[in-house]
Backbone as a ProteinNet text record, in pm:
[ID]
protein_1_A
[PRIMARY]
XXXXXXXXXXXXXXXXXXXXXXXXXXXXXXXXXXXXXXXXXXXXXXXXXXXXXXXXXXXXXXXXXXXXXXXXXXXXXXXXXXXXXXXXXXXXXXXXXXXXXXXXXXXXXXXXXXXXXXXXXXXXXXXXXXXXXXXXXXXXXXXXX
[TERTIARY]
9851.1	9759.2	9769.6	9737.1	9757.1	9665.4	9679.4	9586.5	9466.9	9467.6	9335.3	9250.9	9296.4	9220.2	9170.9	9256.7	9233.6	9104.3	9107.5	8972.3	8853.2	8865.3	8758	8712.5	8804.6	8750.6	8679.1	8730.7	8650.8	8521.2	8495.6	8360.6	8262.8	8354.5	8239.7	8194	8307	8252.7	8124.6	8138	8041.2	7910.9	7934.6	7796.6	7740.5	7844	7777.7	7707.9	7758.1	7681.2	7601.2	7574.1	7489.3	7376.2	7309.8	7170.4	7171.5	7285.8	7283.2	7268.8	7342.5	7323.7	7435.1	7419.9	7541.4	7686.3	7780.5	7889.4	7998.8	8067.9	8173.1	8295.8	8406.6	8547.6	8546.5	8544.1	8565	8480.2	8356.1	8294	8346.1	8379.4	8413.4	8572.2	8637.3	8751.5	8741.6	8638.3	8617.7	8594.4	8496	8463.1	8585	8648.4	8749	8856.4	8901.9	8972.4	8933.8	8777.4	8737.2	8733.8	8711.9	8677.8	8800.5	8866.1	8978.2	9098.9	9167.4	9266.7	9396.8	9388.8	9506.3	9485.8	9367.8	9329.3	9365.6	9461.8	9519.4	9449	9457.7	9384.5	9416.2	9546.3	9593.1	9541.8	9505.8	9467.8	9330.3	9234.4	9114.2	9051.5	9099.3	9028.1	9080	9214.3	9254.9	9162.1	9140.6	9064.3	8905	8829.9	8730.1	8721.2	8845.4	8840.8	8850.3	8907.3	8924.1	8788.2	8715.7	8573.1	8480.3	8502.8	8405	8426.7	8556.8	8608.7	8552.6	8581.3	8523	8367.5	8321.1	8135	8083.6	8173.5	8096.5	8052	8093.9	8051.9	7995.4	7893.2	7838.2	7852.6	7891.4	7896.4	7768.9	7776.8	7668	7719.5	7725.1	7773.9	7683.9	7654.8	7561.6	7607.4	7568.6	7596.3	7568.5	7646.1	7643.3	7573.3	7456.4	7358.1	7443.4	7428.7	7467.1	7634.3	7675.6	7815.5	7839.1	7954.5	8005.5	8042.2	8047.4	8112.4	7998.9	8064.3	7998.7	8051.1	7981.3	8039.2	8010.6	8100.7	8089.9	8041.7	7941.3	7884.5	7939.3	7949.5	7988.7	7886.3	7824.1	7765.6	7788.2	7763.6	7781.4	7681.5	7702.8	7592.7	7558.8	7439.5	7403.9	7525.6	7579.7	7701.8	7803.6	7851.8	7901.4	7870	7744	7686.2	7715.3	7667.8	7682.8	7852.4	7957.2	8101.8	8118.4	8066.1	8113.9	8036.6	7935.8	7893.1	7993.4	8055.4	8140.6	8289.2	8295.8	8433	8509.3	8478.5	8545.6	8670.7	8771.3	8898.2	8990.3	8966	9071.1	8996	8891.9	8803	8841.7	8809.1	8858.5	8972.2	9067.1	9226.5	9248	9223.6	9242.3	9166.9	9074.6	9004.9	9073.9	9165.9	9233.1	9352.5	9403.1	9522.6	9487.5	9380.7	9327.1	9315.2	9267.8	9245.7	9373.8	9469.4	9621.6	9679.3	9670.9	9720.5	9655.9	9543.5	9464.5	9517	9516.5	9556.7	9717.5	9810.7	9936.7	9927.5	9863.6	9889.4	9809.7	9720.3	9654.4	9784.7	9836.5	9947.3	10050.7	10066.7	10210.4	10130.7	10036.7	9951.6	9950.1	9926.4	9906.3	10050.1	10143.2	10266.8	10329.2	10298.2	10344.6	10242.6	10122.3	10046	10107.9	10151.1	10212.5	10338.9	10440.6	10540.9	10517.2	10426.8	10377.8	10331.9	10263.1	10196.6	10319.3	10411.4	10546.1	10622.5	10632.7	10691.7	10627	10522.7	10382.6	10398.4	10412.4	10430.3	10570.9	10674.9	10801.1	10800.1	10748.7	10727.6	10658.3	10569.5	10485.4	10558.4	10624.9	10691.2	10795	10895.3	10968	10901.1	10810.7	10731.1	10680.3	10619.9	10589.3	10725.1	10827.6	10930.4	10992.2	10980.1	11013.1	10931	10783.9	10728.8	10707.5	10732.2	10749.8	10893.2	10962.6	11101.8	11079.8	11016.5	10988.2	10881.4	10780.4	10716.6	10789.5	10897.2	10974.2	11073.2	11133.3	11188.7	11116.6	11001.6	10925.4	10887.8	10836.4	10809.4	10948.4	11059.8	11208.8	11207.2	11172.6	11218.9	11125.7	10998.9	10898.6	10944.1	10996.1	11027.6	11144.9	11231.6	11362.3	11320.1	11203.8	11170.3	11070.8
13048.7	13011	12968.7	12844	12835.6	12921.8	12936.6	13007.4	12944.4	12795.1	12711.5	12750.7	12740.8	12767.1	12921.1	13019.8	13115.5	13162.7	13099	13096.7	13058.7	12931.7	12871.2	12973.8	13033.3	13132.3	13242.9	13285.2	13406.4	13352.9	13276.2	13199.5	13144.8	13105.1	13080.3	13236.4	13325.7	13440.3	13483.3	13497	13502.3	13494.5	13323.8	13270.9	13297.5	13315.1	13324.7	13487	13566.4	13683.1	13747	13642.1	13656.8	13709.6	13706.5	13741.3	13889.3	13948.1	14075.4	14162	14191.2	14281.5	14267.1	14335.8	14325.2	14369.2	14323.2	14337.7	14405.4	14519.6	14583.1	14517.7	14531	14492.4	14530.7	14635.1	14693.3	14649.4	14608.7	14534.2	14406.6	14337.2	14197.7	14192	14289	14310.1	14305.6	14403.8	14437.7	14322.5	14238.2	14100.9	14013.3	14001.5	13900.2	13944.3	14082.4	14154.2	14084.4	14087.1	14050.7	13904.2	13815.8	13687.8	13589.2	13658.8	13544.4	13663	13692.8	13809.5	13778.3	13618.5	13567.8	13634.4	13629.4	13697.9	13854.3	13888.7	14017.1	14112.1	14224.4	14332.9	14307.6	14307.9	14290.8	14150.1	14042.8	13925.3	13925.1	13983.9	13975.2	14000.3	14122.8	14126.6	14031.5	13968.6	13867.2	13733	13720.8	13590.9	13620.3	13728.6	13777.9	13727.1	13790.3	13780.7	13628.2	13556.8	13391.2	13330.8	13370.8	13307.7	13356.8	13484.2	13520.6	13439.2	13407.8	13354.1	13213.8	13160.7	12999.8	12999.9	13111.2	13096.8	13082.9	13101.8	13082.1	13227.7	13341.2	13448.5	13555.4	13608.8	13761.7	13869.8	13942.1	14099.5	14187.2	14300.4	14382.4	14517.8	14605.9	14727.6	14827.1	14896.7	14993.7	15137.6	15243	15377.8	15440.6	15524.4	15585.7	15685	15736	15847.5	15980.8	16079.2	16187	16204.5	16094.5	16093.9	15999.2	16019.3	15958.1	15807.7	15786.8	15646.8	15562.2	15434.7	15313	15216.7	15140.4	15043.3	14892.8	14838.6	14698	14616.9	14538.1	14450	14294.1	14227.5	14091.6	13984	13899.4	13797.7	13639	13559.8	13407.9	13363.2	13304.2	13230.5	13091.5	13033.8	12894.1	12805.1	12814	12731.3	12743	12860.7	12893.2	12822.4	12829.5	12750.1	12588.9	12537.7	12395.2	12357.3	12437.2	12416.6	12428.6	12489.7	12509	12367.2	12346.3	12216.2	12095	12104.2	11998.4	12046.9	12099.9	12097.6	12201	12294.5	12381.5	12355.1	12398.5	12422	12318.3	12315.2	12238.5	12096.6	12089.3	11921.9	11882.8	11994.8	11929.3	11909.4	11998.5	11927.4	11827.2	11780.7	11636.4	11540.2	11584.7	11452.6	11435.8	11554.3	11518.4	11430.9	11477.7	11401.8	11249.8	11209.8	11091.4	11005	11072	11022.4	10983.9	11099.1	11058.3	10931	10941.3	10820.5	10701.3	10688.7	10563.6	10513.2	10629.4	10597.4	10547.1	10604.7	10580.7	10403.9	10395.3	10296	10151.6	10199.2	10088.7	10100.6	10178.1	10173.1	10054.3	10083.4	10010.6	9871.9	9836.8	9701.9	9649.2	9731.2	9665.9	9642.8	9702.4	9677	9548.3	9506.2	9418.2	9306.2	9310.3	9197.2	9168.9	9261.5	9266.1	9153.6	9189.8	9118.3	8968.8	8959.6	8815.6	8749.5	8805.7	8726.4	8667.5	8772.6	8725.4	8600.6	8618.8	8505	8372.9	8386.4	8260.4	8227.5	8298.3	8272.2	8172.3	8265.3	8197.5	8037.8	8061.5	7902.5	7806.8	7845.1	7761.6	7704.5	7797.2	7744.9	7646.4	7686.9	7578	7464.4	7464.9	7313.7	7244.5	7326.4	7262.9	7198	7287.6	7203.6	7075.6	7085.6	6988	6853.7	6899.6	6757.7	6719.3	6796.2	6747.9	6667.2	6704	6618.8	6486.9	6492.1	6365.9	6260.7	6309.1	6248.4	6177.5	6269.2	6220.6	6113.1	6125.6	6021.1	5900.3	5917.3	5806	5731	5812.6	5750.9	5664.4	5723.7	5671.6	5565.8	5555.8	5416.7	5314	5355.7	5236.5	5203.6	5282.7	5231.1	5135.1	5125.3	5070.8	4921.7	4908.2	4768.7	4699.3
9414.8	9319	9184.6	9147.3	9024.3	8919.6	8779.1	8715.7	8689.5	8690.2	8660.4	8804.7	8903.7	9028.2	9021.6	8976.9	8981.7	8893.8	8742.8	8674.9	8735.7	8803.5	8891.3	8995.5	9051.1	9175	9106	9011.8	8985.3	8911.2	8855	8794.8	8909.5	9034.6	9123.9	9215.9	9196.3	9260.6	9162.1	9018.5	8976.1	8986.5	9023.8	9029.5	9198.1	9279	9397.5	9422.3	9332.5	9344.6	9218.3	9158.8	9043.1	9060.7	9170.1	9187.6	9269.8	9295.4	9357.7	9259.8	9162.8	9032.5	8925.8	8838.3	8713.4	8761.7	8755.8	8795.4	8693.9	8740.4	8667.7	8713.3	8616.5	8657.9	8797.7	8858.7	8972.2	9071.5	9077.9	9174.1	9195	9071.5	9086.4	9177.6	9137.2	9205.3	9357.8	9386.9	9556.6	9616.5	9527.6	9591.9	9625.5	9497.1	9520.6	9620.2	9641	9741.7	9866.1	9915.5	10026	10060.1	9936.7	9939.7	9928.4	9827.3	9756.3	9738.5	9808.1	9765.1	9701.6	9685.8	9582.5	9428.1	9399.5	9251.7	9255.1	9175.8	9194.8	9108.7	9103.5	9006.5	8872.8	8835.3	8701.6	8634.1	8732.5	8647.4	8625.6	8699.5	8674.2	8539.1	8486.5	8364.7	8265.8	8266.4	8180.3	8178.1	8320.8	8344.5	8295.4	8325.2	8259.8	8106.1	8087.1	7919.1	7858.7	7947.7	7933.1	7923.4	8065.1	8086.3	7952.3	7905.4	7796.4	7668.5	7657.7	7541	7530.7	7653.7	7669	7697.9	7662.2	7670.4	7822.2	7946.3	8046.8	8137.5	8071.8	8112.3	7982.3	8029.4	7896.9	7950.1	7852.4	7880.5	7862	7894.8	7847.9	7849.5	7758.7	7768.3	7773.6	7850.2	7919.2	7908.5	7832.3	7828.5	7960.9	8028.2	8146.1	8108.5	8171.8	8130.5	8139.9	8067.4	8059.8	8030.7	7995.2	7939.1	7803	7756	7629.9	7688.7	7806.6	7840.8	7855.8	7818	7845.3	7971.4	8054.5	8130.3	8086.3	8087.7	8062.6	8216.5	8201.8	8288.9	8258.8	8374.9	8363.5	8417.9	8387.1	8438.1	8401.4	8492.2	8462.5	8377.6	8288.3	8208.6	8234.2	8181.8	8248.7	8190.7	8116.2	8054	8157.7	8190.3	8306.5	8456.7	8489	8618.8	8581.7	8460.5	8437.8	8467.2	8412.9	8430.7	8580.6	8647.8	8789.4	8846	8832.7	8895.4	8875.3	8723.3	8687.1	8739.5	8832.8	8898.2	8826.7	8737.3	8652.8	8597.2	8571.5	8520.5	8564.6	8711.1	8776.6	8768.1	8779.5	8757.6	8608.4	8523.1	8369.5	8351.5	8421.6	8391.2	8487.5	8572.8	8655.2	8566.8	8514.5	8420.3	8301.2	8258.2	8137.1	8175	8286.1	8350.7	8345.1	8440.5	8438.6	8305.2	8202.1	8097.7	8015.2	8045.8	7971.7	8067	8182.8	8256.6	8199.2	8209.3	8181.5	7996.8	7940	7777.2	7788.9	7856.6	7884.2	7942.9	8030	8085.6	7999	7890	7818	7715.6	7672.8	7563.6	7607.4	7751.1	7774.4	7796.2	7828.8	7838.3	7703.9	7627.3	7446.6	7434.3	7461.6	7439	7476	7622.7	7679.2	7615.3	7579.3	7524.5	7360.7	7336.7	7162.5	7186.8	7295.7	7355.6	7372.3	7468.1	7499.7	7389.2	7304.2	7185.7	7104	7063.7	6985.1	7057.7	7186.6	7264.7	7252.2	7261.8	7239.8	7109.2	6996.3	6849.1	6843.7	6909.2	6880.5	6937.3	7057.5	7141	7048.3	7007.8	6922.4	6784	6741.1	6593.9	6648.2	6778.9	6812.7	6859.6	6915.7	6958.5	6813.6	6730.7	6616.4	6540.9	6518.7	6462.7	6535.6	6682.8	6764.4	6719.4	6741	6739.8	6589.8	6474.7	6352.8	6334.3	6406.3	6411	6483.1	6561.1	6661.4	6565.8	6500.9	6425.9	6302.2	6266.3	6135.3	6187.4	6312.9	6365.2	6364.8	6430.5	6480.5	6315	6215.6	6099.1	6038.3	6044.6	5960.7	6039	6208.3	6270.7	6235.3	6208.4	6155.7	6019.5	5927	5775.4	5801.8	5911.7	5920.8	5964.3	6025.4	6100	5980.1
[MASK]
+++++++++++++++++++++++++++++++++++++++++++++++++++++++++++++++++++++++++++++++++++++++++++++++++++++++++++++++++++++++++++++++++++++++++++++++++

């Protein structure tokens, strides 16, 4: 599974289970192990950090009662839900690829148009010289008579 798809998988998992409870890294991984085992344990934290950095997941640090420890809870936010609806990272990447292809095709079309315009300009100059010489030849023939 490619990394972009794994990002989408974790984001969709968070959206699917967002109403159940706040999720820790362990609970997210347990869900992923059941539903999408392609996302391995070592990748999940990196993926969550990327989703946080991109603004699609929020975190909340909660102190564990009677201890000095805290636990981090992860939740998809509204931006993440919108991003999911827009086909996520894979969809965004596909859109970029389409735009790149369109831009490349446009550059090629522009290049061909410039080449065609140059040939038309050259042909026009040749035609102008030809007709100028024909007019000159006609005028010279009129002067001789």
